[in-house]
C-alpha positions in Angstrom: 96.2 108.7 161.6 98.2 111.7 163.9 99.0 115.7 163.5 102.5 117.3 163.6 102.1 118.0 167.8 101.3 114.2 168.0 104.8 112.9 166.1 106.3 115.8 168.3 105.3 114.6 171.2 105.9 110.6 170.2 109.8 111.9 169.1 110.2 113.6 172.6 109.0 110.9 175.1 110.0 107.8 172.6 113.0 108.8 171.2 114.5 111.3 173.9 112.7 109.5 176.7 111.3 113.2 177.6 114.8 114.5 178.3 114.4 118.2 178.4 117.9 118.6 178.4 118.1 117.0 174.8 114.8 119.2 173.2 111.4 119.7 173.9 108.3 119.2 172.0 107.9 122.4 171.0 111.2 123.1 169.0 110.7 119.2 167.4 106.8 120.5 166.4 108.3 123.7 165.0 110.8 121.7 163.1 108.6 119.4 161.8 106.0 122.1 160.6 108.8 123.8 158.9 109.9 121.0 157.2 106.8 119.5 155.7 107.9 120.2 152.2 110.8 118.0 152.8 108.5 115.0 153.7 106.4 116.0 150.8 109.3 116.2 148.1 110.0 112.3 149.5 106.8 110.8 149.2 105.1 113.0 146.5 102.4 114.3 148.5 100.8 117.8 149.2 100.5 118.1 152.8 100.5 121.8 154.1 99.3 123.4 157.7 99.8 122.3 161.1 96.5 120.1 160.8 97.8 117.4 158.4 97.0 113.7 159.4 99.8 111.3 158.3 99.6 107.8 158.6 101.8 105.1 160.3 104.3 104.5 157.5 104.6 108.7 156.7 104.9 108.8 160.7 107.9 106.9 160.6 109.4 108.7 157.9 109.3 112.2 159.1 110.5 110.8 162.5 113.9 109.4 160.6 114.0 112.9 158.8 113.7 114.7 162.2 116.4 112.5 164.2 118.9 112.5 160.3 118.7 116.1 160.8 118.8 116.7 164.5 122.0 114.1 164.9 123.9 115.9 162.3 123.2 119.3 163.9 124.5 117.5 166.8 127.7 116.7 164.8 128.1 120.4 163.7 128.0 121.8 167.2 130.7 119.4 168.7 133.0 120.6 165.8 132.3 123.9 166.8 133.4 123.6 170.2 136.8 122.2 168.7 137.7 125.3 167.3 136.1 128.1 169.7 138.3 129.8 172.3 136.6 128.8 175.2 136.1 125.2 174.6 133.7 123.2 176.7 134.8 119.8 176.9 134.0 117.8 179.8 136.5 116.0 182.0 136.0 112.6 181.4 139.3 111.9 184.1 141.5 113.4 186.6 145.1 111.4 187.8 146.9 112.9 190.7 150.3 111.2 190.7 151.5 112.6 187.4 148.9 114.9 187.0 146.9 113.8 183.8 143.5 115.2 183.2 141.6 113.7 180.1 138.6 115.6 178.0 136.1 114.5 175.9 137.5 114.4 172.5 135.1 116.8 170.5 135.8 115.0 167.1 135.1 111.6 167.8 131.9 112.9 169.3 131.2 114.9 166.1 132.2 111.5 164.2 129.5 109.4 166.6 127.1 112.0 165.9 127.6 112.1 162.0 127.3 108.2 162.2 123.8 108.1 164.2 122.5 110.7 161.6 123.8 108.5 158.9 122.0 105.3 160.5 119.0 107.3 160.5 118.9 108.3 157.2 120.0 104.9 155.8 116.7 103.9 157.1 115.1 107.0 155.8 116.1 105.9 152.5 114.3 102.7 152.8 111.1 103.7 154.3 111.1 106.0 151.7 112.0 103.8 148.8 109.4 101.5 150.2 106.4 103.8 150.7 107.1 105.0 147.0 107.4 101.6 145.4 104.2 100.3 147.0 102.0 103.4 146.7 102.5 103.8 143.3 99.7 103.9 140.8 100.6 102.4 137.5 101.5 104.7 135.0 99.1 103.2 132.0 96.2 100.8 131.8 95.1 98.7 129.0 92.2 96.9 128.5 92.4 93.2 128.1 91.1 93.0 125.0 93.9 95.7 123.8 96.2 93.4 124.6 94.8 90.6 122.3 94.6 92.8 119.5 98.1 94.2 119.6 99.4 90.6 120.1 97.3 89.7 117.1 98.9 92.5 114.9 102.6 91.7 115.8 101.7 88.0 115.2 100.1 88.5 111.9 101.1 91.6 110.8 97.9 92.8 109.7 
């Protein structure tokens, strides 16, 4: 069982290799805290607050939910730089003879981030399906003798 701080720490260290240029634990933890309701909607739970304890499967679902959102946001930010008046595209290569300069294509970068987001959404959907399928309780329970009585009624008509 892990709380939101531990999940944020795991995401930061294991998914981003503790790169503070990408994100930080506080930002991840804040996002997780703000989106507990979305997790509840996906897996039919009612968690609330920062002191919640999630099982391993729930942690994995929440991790992929965060990463899908993170890469979707990165995709949007890459698109924003294309239309800005002061683009922040990085120079990829510079040639001297014919004086050519090559910049990063923001549209392609955005597509790659979008693909990463989609990969995490696909994995998220698989995890949510498996979680809900295996956590589902029966809707109706019947006694064994009741089955016999129903079969007797339908077979004899009495």
